[in-house]
C-alpha positions in Angstrom: 150.4 -37.8 79.1 151.4 -37.6 82.7 154.7 -36.9 84.5 156.6 -39.0 87.0 159.5 -37.5 89.0 162.4 -39.8 89.8 164.1 -38.4 92.9 167.6 -39.8 93.7 167.9 -40.6 97.4 170.5 -38.7 99.4 172.8 -36.2 97.7 176.3 -35.8 96.2 177.8 -35.1 99.7 175.8 -37.5 101.8 175.4 -40.5 99.5 173.6 -42.9 101.8 174.3 -46.6 102.4 177.1 -48.4 100.6 176.9 -51.8 98.9 179.0 -54.5 100.4 179.9 -56.0 97.1 181.4 -53.0 95.3 181.3 -50.0 97.6 178.8 -48.1 95.4 176.6 -45.7 97.3 172.8 -45.4 97.1 173.2 -42.1 95.4 175.5 -43.6 92.7 173.6 -46.8 92.0 170.2 -45.2 92.1 171.4 -42.4 89.7 172.1 -45.2 87.2 168.7 -46.7 87.8 166.9 -43.4 87.4 168.7 -42.7 84.2 167.8 -46.2 82.9 164.1 -45.6 83.8 164.2 -42.2 82.2 165.7 -43.6 79.0 162.8 -45.9 78.6 160.3 -43.1 78.1 161.8 -39.6 78.5 158.4 -37.9 77.8 157.0 -39.0 81.2 160.0 -39.0 83.5 162.4 -36.4 84.8 165.3 -37.1 87.2 165.7 -34.8 90.3 168.6 -34.7 92.7 168.4 -33.6 96.3 170.6 -30.5 96.8 173.6 -30.3 99.0 172.4 -27.9 101.8 173.1 -27.8 105.5 169.7 -29.0 106.6 168.0 -32.3 105.8 164.6 -30.7 106.0 165.7 -27.9 103.6 167.1 -30.5 101.2 163.8 -32.4 101.0 161.8 -29.1 100.7 163.9 -27.8 97.9 163.9 -31.1 95.9 160.1 -31.5 96.2 159.5 -27.8 95.4 161.2 -28.5 92.1 159.1 -31.6 91.6 156.0 -29.5 92.4 157.1 -26.7 90.0 157.5 -29.3 87.2 153.9 -30.4 87.8 154.6 -34.1 88.6 151.6 -36.5 88.8 153.6 -38.7 91.1 157.1 -39.0 92.5 159.3 -42.0 93.2 162.3 -41.6 95.5 165.0 -44.2 94.9 167.0 -45.9 97.7 168.3 -49.3 98.8 168.1 -50.7 102.3 171.0 -51.5 104.6 171.2 -53.4 107.8 173.9 -54.5 110.4 173.0 -58.1 109.6 174.1 -59.2 106.2 171.3 -61.7 106.1 168.6 -58.9 105.9 166.9 -59.3 102.6 164.0 -58.2 100.5 162.0 -55.5 98.7 159.8 -52.9 100.2 158.0 -49.7 99.2 157.3 -46.9 101.6 154.0 -45.0 101.1 152.3 -42.1 102.8 149.1 -44.1 102.9 147.1 -41.6 100.8 145.0 -43.0 98.0 147.4 -42.1 95.2 150.5 -43.1 97.1 149.0 -46.5 97.9 147.8 -47.0 94.3 151.3 -46.4 93.0 152.9 -48.5 95.7 150.6 -51.4 94.9 151.7 -51.3 91.3 155.4 -51.0 91.9 156.0 -53.3 94.8 154.8 -56.6 93.2 156.7 -55.6 90.0 159.9 -55.2 91.9 159.4 -58.4 93.9 158.7 -60.4 90.7 161.7 -59.0 88.9 164.3 -59.4 91.6 162.9 -62.6 93.2 163.6 -61.3 96.7 161.5 -61.6 99.8 158.4 -59.3 99.7 158.7 -57.0 102.7 155.5 -55.3 101.6 154.2 -51.8 101.8 155.3 -49.6 104.8 153.2 -46.6 105.7 155.2 -43.6 107.1 154.0 -40.5 108.8 155.7 -37.1 108.1 158.1 -37.3 111.1 159.1 -40.9 110.6 162.2 -42.1 108.7 161.4 -41.5 105.0 158.2 -39.8 105.8 159.3 -36.3 104.9 159.9 -37.3 101.3 156.5 -38.9 101.1 154.6 -35.9 102.4 156.5 -32.9 101.1 155.3 -32.7 97.5 151.8 -32.2 96.2 151.8 -35.3 94.0 151.4 -38.9 95.4 154.8 -40.2 96.4 156.5 -43.5 97.1 160.0 -44.3 98.3 161.5 -47.5 96.9 163.8 -49.9 98.7 164.2 -52.7 96.1 167.0 -54.6 97.9 169.5 -54.6 100.7 173.0 -53.2 99.8 174.3 -54.9 103.0 173.4 -58.3 101.6 175.7 -59.7 98.9 172.9 -61.9 97.4 170.5 -59.0 97.1 173.2 -56.9 95.4 173.9 -59.7 92.9 170.1 -60.0 92.2 169.8 -56.2 91.7 172.8 -56.2 89.3 171.7 -59.2 87.4 168.2 -57.8 86.9 169.1 -54.1 86.6 167.5 -53.5 83.2 164.4 -55.6 84.1 164.0 -53.6 87.3 164.1 -50.3 85.4 161.5 -51.7 83.0 159.3 -53.0 85.8 159.2 -49.6 87.5 158.5 -47.9 84.1 155.6 -50.3 83.3 154.1 -49.8 86.8 154.4 -46.0 86.4 152.7 -46.1 83.0 149.9 -48.2 84.5 149.5 -45.6 87.3 149.3 -42.7 84.8 146.7 -44.6 82.8 144.6 -45.0 86.0 145.1 -48.8 86.4 
């Protein structure tokens, strides 16, 4: 049996973007999603939180050092997008472009798109120094960073809320397929 780390994006002090519909932060909403995924199969998942430290780089290093120490076979960092234009919409998955990261991304992205019914923004490859890249490259295990919807779009928020349990299930199923080598 394998292990998948669920890393909550941002931290308790710097909670990320805020949803226009209810004011919930990425950190808050994604904590609930991570707990829902974990509850589906606790034997393969563990939830990690990025620590509150003065440096962003140190925050990422410390979180992924814990993921490495646990011996994760893959990690998923959970976020949602935000944009100045409320019309921005869709689902995307960030990947490092490595074989393992791409394989995991190709399982999760279509599962999220099908579940939420939002525009498929595709897979986005990030280098270490690019936005989101540090999380994708810091750990030993293949990593992806999920952006299932835009918190700045009321319709996206409604879709995420309406399909919350199904989204958790879709991510769980994709992770199980990854661990089985599919």
